[in-house]
C-alpha positions as CSV (number, residue, x, y, z in Angstrom):
1,M,-20.7,-137.4,-8.1
2,T,-21.0,-134.7,-10.8
3,V,-21.6,-135.3,-14.5
4,S,-18.0,-134.4,-15.3
5,E,-16.8,-137.0,-12.7
6,A,-19.0,-139.6,-14.2
7,S,-17.3,-139.5,-17.6
8,S,-17.2,-143.3,-18.0
9,I,-19.7,-146.0,-17.4
10,S,-16.8,-148.1,-16.2
11,V,-17.2,-146.4,-12.8
12,L,-19.8,-149.1,-12.3
13,F,-16.9,-151.3,-11.3
14,D,-16.2,-148.9,-8.4
15,Q,-17.5,-149.9,-5.0
16,E,-19.6,-146.7,-4.8
17,W,-21.5,-147.5,-7.9
18,S,-21.5,-151.3,-8.0
19,G,-25.0,-152.7,-8.6
20,K,-26.5,-149.2,-9.1
21,P,-26.3,-148.6,-12.9
22,Y,-29.6,-146.8,-13.2
23,E,-28.6,-144.0,-10.9
24,L,-25.5,-143.4,-13.0
25,Y,-27.5,-143.6,-16.3
26,A,-30.0,-141.0,-15.0
27,L,-27.1,-138.7,-14.1
28,L,-25.5,-139.0,-17.5
29,Q,-28.8,-139.0,-19.4
30,A,-29.9,-135.7,-18.0
31,E,-26.9,-134.0,-19.8
32,H,-26.2,-136.2,-22.8
33,A,-27.9,-138.0,-25.6
34,I,-24.5,-139.3,-26.6
35,M,-21.1,-139.0,-25.0
36,W,-17.6,-140.1,-25.6
37,D,-16.2,-142.5,-23.0
38,D,-12.4,-142.2,-22.8
39,I,-11.9,-145.4,-20.8
40,M,-14.1,-147.6,-23.0
41,R,-12.9,-145.8,-26.1
42,S,-16.5,-145.7,-27.4
43,W,-19.4,-143.4,-28.0
44,I,-22.1,-144.1,-25.4
45,V,-25.7,-143.6,-26.7
46,L,-28.0,-143.1,-23.7
47,R,-31.5,-142.2,-24.9
48,H,-34.3,-144.4,-26.2
49,S,-34.9,-142.6,-29.5
50,Q,-31.3,-142.4,-30.5
51,I,-30.7,-146.0,-29.6
52,T,-33.6,-147.2,-31.8
53,E,-32.4,-145.0,-34.6
54,L,-28.8,-146.2,-34.6
55,A,-29.8,-149.9,-34.1
56,K,-31.4,-149.8,-37.5
57,D,-28.6,-147.8,-39.2
58,A,-26.8,-150.0,-41.7
59,R,-23.7,-147.8,-41.2
60,L,-23.1,-149.5,-37.9
61,S,-21.9,-153.1,-37.8
62,G,-22.1,-155.8,-35.2
63,A,-19.3,-157.8,-36.8
64,R,-16.8,-156.7,-34.1
65,I,-15.2,-160.0,-32.9
66,D,-12.1,-159.7,-35.1
67,D,-11.5,-156.1,-34.0
68,F,-11.7,-157.0,-30.3
69,H,-9.6,-160.1,-30.8
70,R,-6.9,-158.3,-32.6
71,Q,-6.6,-155.7,-29.8
72,L,-5.9,-158.4,-27.2
73,P,-2.3,-158.9,-25.9
74,P,-0.6,-161.7,-27.8
75,E,-1.0,-164.3,-25.1
76,S,-4.7,-163.6,-24.6
77,R,-5.2,-163.5,-28.3
78,A,-3.9,-167.0,-28.6
79,T,-5.8,-168.3,-25.7
80,M,-9.1,-166.8,-26.8
81,A,-8.8,-167.8,-30.5
82,P,-11.1,-170.9,-30.1
83,L,-13.9,-168.8,-28.6
84,A,-13.4,-166.0,-31.1
85,A,-13.8,-168.5,-33.9
86,I,-17.1,-169.7,-32.5
87,L,-18.5,-166.2,-31.9
88,K,-17.6,-165.1,-35.5
89,D,-19.9,-167.9,-36.8
90,M,-22.9,-166.6,-34.8
91,M,-25.5,-164.6,-36.6
92,L,-25.3,-162.0,-33.9
93,F,-21.8,-161.0,-35.1
94,N,-22.5,-160.9,-38.8
95,E,-24.0,-158.4,-41.1
96,G,-25.6,-158.3,-44.6
97,P,-26.0,-161.5,-46.6
98,A,-24.0,-163.5,-44.0
99,H,-26.3,-162.5,-41.2
100,S,-29.4,-163.1,-43.2
101,R,-28.1,-166.6,-44.2
102,L,-27.3,-167.6,-40.7
103,R,-30.6,-166.2,-39.3
104,K,-32.5,-168.3,-41.8
105,L,-31.0,-171.4,-40.1
106,I,-33.2,-171.0,-37.0
107,R,-35.7,-168.2,-37.6
108,P,-38.4,-170.0,-39.6
109,N,-39.1,-172.4,-36.7
110,L,-38.8,-170.1,-33.7
111,S,-42.4,-169.0,-34.4
112,P,-45.1,-167.9,-32.0
113,R,-46.9,-171.2,-32.8
114,F,-43.8,-173.2,-31.8
115,I,-43.6,-171.2,-28.5
116,R,-47.3,-171.9,-27.8
117,D,-46.7,-175.6,-28.2
118,L,-43.9,-175.3,-25.6
119,R,-45.9,-173.6,-23.0
120,T,-47.4,-176.7,-21.4
121,M,-43.9,-178.1,-21.0
122,I,-42.6,-174.9,-19.4
123,E,-45.6,-174.8,-17.0
124,K,-45.0,-178.4,-15.9
125,L,-41.3,-177.8,-15.3
126,A,-41.9,-174.6,-13.4
127,D,-44.5,-176.4,-11.2
128,A,-42.2,-179.4,-10.6
129,L,-39.3,-177.1,-9.5
130,L,-41.6,-175.2,-7.1
131,D,-43.0,-178.5,-5.7
132,Q,-39.5,-179.2,-4.5
133,V,-38.9,-175.9,-2.7
134,V,-42.2,-174.4,-1.7
135,P,-42.7,-176.8,1.3
136,T,-39.4,-175.6,2.8
137,G,-40.5,-171.9,2.9
138,E,-37.2,-170.8,1.5
139,M,-35.4,-170.9,-1.9
140,D,-32.7,-169.3,-4.0
141,V,-34.7,-168.0,-6.9
142,V,-31.8,-168.2,-9.3
143,R,-30.2,-171.6,-8.2
144,D,-33.4,-173.4,-7.3
145,F,-35.9,-172.0,-9.9
146,S,-34.8,-169.8,-12.8
147,E,-31.6,-171.6,-13.7
148,P,-32.9,-175.1,-13.8
149,L,-36.1,-173.9,-15.5
150,T,-34.3,-172.2,-18.4
151,R,-31.7,-175.0,-18.6
152,G,-34.5,-177.6,-18.8
153,V,-36.2,-175.8,-21.6
154,I,-33.0,-175.3,-23.6
155,A,-31.9,-178.9,-23.1
156,M,-35.1,-180.1,-24.6
157,I,-35.0,-177.6,-27.5
158,A,-31.3,-178.0,-28.3
159,G,-31.3,-181.8,-28.0
160,V,-28.3,-182.0,-25.8
161,P,-27.6,-185.8,-25.1
162,S,-28.5,-186.8,-21.6
163,H,-24.9,-187.8,-20.8
164,A,-23.9,-184.2,-21.6
165,A,-26.8,-182.4,-20.0
166,H,-24.6,-181.4,-17.0
167,L,-22.6,-179.2,-19.4
168,L,-25.5,-176.7,-19.4
169,E,-25.4,-176.3,-15.6
170,N,-24.6,-172.7,-14.6
171,W,-24.1,-171.6,-18.2
172,P,-22.0,-168.4,-17.9
173,G,-22.8,-166.6,-21.2
174,L,-20.1,-166.8,-23.9
175,L,-20.0,-163.1,-24.5
176,H,-19.0,-162.4,-20.9
177,E,-16.3,-165.0,-21.1
178,F,-14.9,-163.6,-24.3
179,F,-15.0,-159.9,-23.5
180,S,-13.6,-160.6,-20.0
181,Q,-10.8,-162.7,-21.7
182,S,-11.6,-165.7,-19.5
183,P,-10.5,-169.2,-20.8
184,D,-12.4,-170.9,-18.0
185,E,-15.2,-172.3,-20.3
186,L,-13.0,-173.6,-23.1
187,P,-13.0,-177.2,-21.7
188,R,-16.8,-177.1,-21.4
189,L,-17.1,-175.9,-25.0
190,A,-14.8,-178.7,-26.2
191,A,-16.9,-181.3,-24.4
192,L,-20.1,-179.9,-25.7
193,R,-18.8,-179.9,-29.2
194,A,-17.8,-183.5,-28.9
195,A,-21.4,-184.4,-27.7
196,F,-22.9,-182.3,-30.5
197,D,-20.8,-184.1,-33.1
198,E,-22.0,-187.5,-31.9
199,T,-25.3,-186.9,-33.7
200,A,-23.9,-184.8,-36.6
201,D,-24.9,-187.5,-39.2
202,L,-28.5,-187.7,-38.0
203,R,-28.7,-183.9,-37.9
204,Q,-27.4,-183.5,-41.4
205,A,-29.9,-186.1,-42.6
206,G,-32.7,-184.4,-40.7
207,A,-33.3,-187.7,-38.9
208,G,-32.6,-186.6,-35.3
209,D,-35.5,-186.6,-32.9
210,D,-34.6,-183.4,-31.0
211,L,-36.3,-180.1,-31.6
212,F,-33.1,-178.4,-32.8
213,T,-32.7,-180.9,-35.6
214,Q,-36.3,-180.4,-36.5
215,M,-35.9,-176.7,-36.5
216,I,-33.0,-176.6,-38.9
217,A,-33.6,-179.6,-41.1
218,E,-35.4,-177.8,-43.9
219,Q,-32.8,-175.1,-44.1
220,L,-29.9,-177.5,-44.0
221,G,-31.4,-179.1,-47.1
222,R,-31.4,-175.7,-48.9
223,D,-28.0,-174.3,-48.0
224,S,-24.5,-175.7,-47.2
225,Y,-24.0,-174.6,-43.7
226,T,-20.7,-175.8,-42.2
227,A,-20.6,-177.9,-39.0
228,D,-18.9,-174.9,-37.3
229,E,-21.7,-172.6,-38.3
230,V,-24.4,-175.0,-37.0
231,F,-22.6,-175.5,-33.7
232,A,-22.0,-171.7,-33.2
233,N,-25.7,-170.9,-33.6
234,F,-26.6,-173.9,-31.5
235,L,-24.5,-172.2,-28.8
236,L,-26.2,-168.8,-29.5
237,L,-29.5,-170.5,-28.8
238,I,-28.2,-171.7,-25.5
239,D,-26.6,-168.4,-24.6
240,A,-29.7,-166.3,-25.4
241,G,-32.2,-168.9,-24.2
242,Q,-30.5,-169.9,-20.9
243,A,-28.1,-167.4,-19.3
244,T,-29.9,-164.2,-20.1
245,T,-33.4,-165.6,-19.4
246,T,-32.2,-167.1,-16.1
247,H,-31.3,-163.7,-14.9
248,L,-34.2,-161.9,-16.4
249,I,-36.4,-164.0,-14.1
250,G,-34.0,-163.5,-11.1
251,N,-34.1,-159.7,-11.7
252,A,-37.9,-159.8,-12.0
253,A,-38.1,-161.5,-8.6
254,L,-35.8,-158.9,-7.1
255,A,-38.0,-156.1,-8.6
256,L,-41.0,-157.6,-6.9
257,L,-39.2,-157.6,-3.6
258,H,-38.9,-153.9,-3.9
259,H,-42.4,-153.4,-5.3
260,R,-44.6,-155.6,-3.2
261,E,-47.8,-154.0,-4.4
262,Q,-46.9,-155.2,-7.9
263,A,-46.5,-158.8,-6.6
264,D,-50.0,-158.5,-5.1
265,L,-51.3,-157.1,-8.4
266,L,-49.9,-160.1,-10.4
267,R,-51.3,-162.5,-7.8
268,Q,-54.8,-160.9,-8.0
269,R,-54.8,-160.4,-11.8
270,P,-52.8,-163.2,-13.4
271,E,-54.0,-162.0,-16.8
272,V,-51.5,-159.2,-16.7
273,A,-48.6,-161.6,-16.7
274,A,-48.0,-161.4,-20.4
275,N,-47.8,-157.6,-20.3
276,A,-45.8,-157.8,-17.1
277,A,-43.0,-159.8,-18.9
278,H,-42.3,-156.7,-21.0
279,E,-42.2,-154.4,-18.0
280,F,-39.8,-156.7,-16.1
281,M,-37.5,-156.6,-19.1
282,R,-37.7,-152.8,-19.4
283,Y,-37.2,-152.4,-15.7
284,D,-34.0,-154.4,-15.2
285,S,-32.6,-156.2,-18.3
286,S,-30.0,-158.8,-17.8
287,V,-28.0,-157.3,-20.8
288,Q,-27.3,-153.6,-20.4
289,F,-25.6,-152.7,-23.7
290,T,-24.6,-153.8,-27.2
291,T,-21.7,-152.5,-29.2
292,R,-21.3,-151.6,-32.9
293,V,-18.5,-150.4,-35.2
294,A,-19.1,-147.4,-37.5
295,L,-18.6,-148.3,-41.2
296,A,-18.9,-144.6,-42.2
297,D,-19.1,-141.2,-40.6
298,I,-22.4,-140.6,-38.9
299,E,-23.8,-137.2,-37.6
300,L,-26.0,-137.5,-34.5
301,D,-27.1,-134.6,-32.3
302,D,-24.1,-132.4,-33.2
303,V,-21.7,-135.3,-32.7
304,R,-19.7,-136.8,-35.5
305,I,-19.1,-140.5,-35.1
306,R,-16.2,-141.3,-37.4
307,Q,-15.7,-144.4,-39.5
308,G,-14.0,-147.0,-37.3
309,D,-15.3,-145.6,-34.0
310,T,-17.0,-148.0,-31.5
311,V,-20.6,-147.1,-30.6
312,T,-22.2,-148.6,-27.4
313,L,-26.0,-148.6,-27.4
314,L,-26.8,-148.4,-23.7
315,L,-30.0,-150.4,-23.7
316,G,-30.5,-150.2,-19.9
317,A,-30.4,-146.4,-20.0
318,G,-32.8,-146.3,-22.9
319,N,-35.2,-148.5,-21.0
320,R,-35.2,-146.0,-18.2
321,D,-35.4,-142.9,-20.4
322,P,-37.9,-140.4,-18.8
323,R,-38.5,-139.0,-22.3
324,R,-40.0,-142.3,-23.3
325,Y,-41.4,-143.7,-20.0
326,A,-43.1,-141.8,-17.3
327,D,-41.6,-142.4,-13.8
328,P,-39.2,-144.9,-15.3
329,G,-37.7,-146.0,-12.0
330,R,-41.1,-147.4,-10.9
331,L,-42.1,-150.9,-11.8
332,D,-45.7,-150.9,-13.2
333,L,-46.9,-154.2,-14.5
334,T,-49.7,-152.6,-16.4
335,R,-47.4,-150.2,-18.3
336,K,-47.3,-150.7,-22.1
337,A,-43.6,-151.3,-22.5
338,S,-43.3,-153.6,-25.5
339,D,-41.0,-151.1,-27.2
340,H,-38.3,-151.8,-24.6
341,L,-34.8,-152.3,-25.9
342,S,-33.8,-155.5,-24.0
343,F,-34.2,-157.6,-27.1
344,G,-32.2,-155.2,-29.2
345,H,-33.7,-153.5,-32.3
346,G,-33.5,-153.7,-36.0
347,I,-32.1,-156.8,-37.8
348,H,-30.4,-158.1,-34.7
349,Y,-33.7,-158.2,-32.7
350,C,-33.5,-161.3,-30.6
351,L,-34.7,-164.5,-32.3
352,G,-35.7,-166.0,-29.0
353,A,-37.8,-163.1,-27.8
354,S,-41.1,-165.0,-27.8
355,L,-39.5,-167.9,-25.9
356,A,-38.0,-165.6,-23.2
357,L,-41.3,-163.7,-22.8
358,A,-43.2,-167.0,-22.3
359,E,-40.7,-168.2,-19.7
360,I,-40.8,-165.0,-17.8
361,E,-44.6,-164.8,-17.9
362,I,-45.0,-168.4,-16.7
363,A,-42.2,-168.3,-14.1
364,M,-43.4,-165.1,-12.4
365,Q,-47.1,-166.1,-12.5
366,R,-46.3,-169.5,-10.9
367,L,-43.9,-168.0,-8.4
368,V,-46.3,-165.4,-7.0
369,R,-49.3,-167.7,-7.1
370,R,-47.6,-170.3,-4.9
371,T,-45.6,-168.1,-2.6
372,W,-46.2,-164.8,-0.9
373,N,-44.9,-162.4,1.8
374,W,-41.4,-162.6,0.4
375,R,-38.4,-161.7,2.7
376,L,-34.8,-161.4,1.6
377,A,-32.8,-164.1,3.3
378,Q,-29.3,-162.9,2.6
379,S,-27.4,-159.9,4.0
380,E,-26.8,-158.2,0.6
381,I,-27.4,-158.4,-3.1
382,N,-24.4,-159.5,-5.1
383,W,-24.0,-159.2,-8.9
384,L,-21.6,-160.7,-11.4
385,D,-18.6,-158.4,-11.8
386,S,-19.6,-157.0,-15.1
387,I,-21.0,-153.6,-16.3
388,N,-22.9,-155.3,-19.2
389,F,-24.5,-158.4,-17.7
390,R,-26.9,-157.8,-14.8
391,F,-26.6,-161.4,-13.4
392,L,-27.4,-162.0,-9.7
393,T,-25.1,-164.5,-8.1
394,G,-28.1,-165.6,-6.1
395,L,-31.4,-164.4,-4.6
396,R,-32.4,-166.3,-1.4
397,I,-35.8,-165.5,-0.1
398,R,-38.1,-166.8,2.6
399,F,-41.8,-166.8,2.0
400,D,-45.2,-168.0,3.2
401,H,-47.1,-170.7,1.2
């Protein structure tokens, strides 16, 4: 395929390119820092330096839910209205004072100290899950390990009632559901909202015994957050802390299958695990891009982005930019890659970054310590049908122990 033929990143839906985004990014990146995509109707920003520059530019807004929702066909617009209403109350899709106000609801207590206090619980849960599968010599890394690990962590933090814990199983990611116009998860959301409202009075009074209530109690006393705002950002905590982290761990395991010498390195030098977590995220992020809307004209590399244009920051391409990382297609767990783009950049930098890094570090360290000589136990690698979310449908391996 030539550069002119690869004029849209939507070709990743084609059989020829399915599951191979980084090959396409390299092809495009060699010719463009930024390009117009006719099919996506968006400017695509491909290089690390331009992505970091634009991610901090106040002339770009993440408040894009209304625009997308208005463009849907009438029937889809009506169906997706409940999910649109939830997403509009998330800090991720707000700017300026509204974003700052919503971010304050959770940020003060998602601190490095808070995460350090969680590490023992994460380690115990990871070991318990491995205790169940290691003796069999075979596991699905996603189904048997990463998904129940992240679900268990989030269930504890979010304080989901035990009778509703099943609602977190196989959490799909609300952004994927909304942008793919899928109503499949609306019943789950309604049931989760009902369970959430059961403890609303305790939460409002700061009297709940779950970590989420403890996290937001002080801020609830300072500002009048609506019940919808609290619920929406509770869901954002689940979305960011479960679905994306589940697949970051799955993608990391797949990367080690292709770089066995790096698995050996992590086994022999467990102290590199914290640094390795950043490299895993750079190498194969579970979220490939984020989208903004231009609030004013912007000049960038001889391109004029006009007010109202959509701008897609292709994080996955920036993470593989050879101008920033030497030999970017090689996994190197000793590489200094903490400036990767997988958590975003600027004011929308992921609040749960410290938690995700801790989970990846612990999960991968435990996994390689207790299993070795991995072999793929499925005929092919299958991915969620999405060009943004790098979610493995499963990763079955056999191993020695």
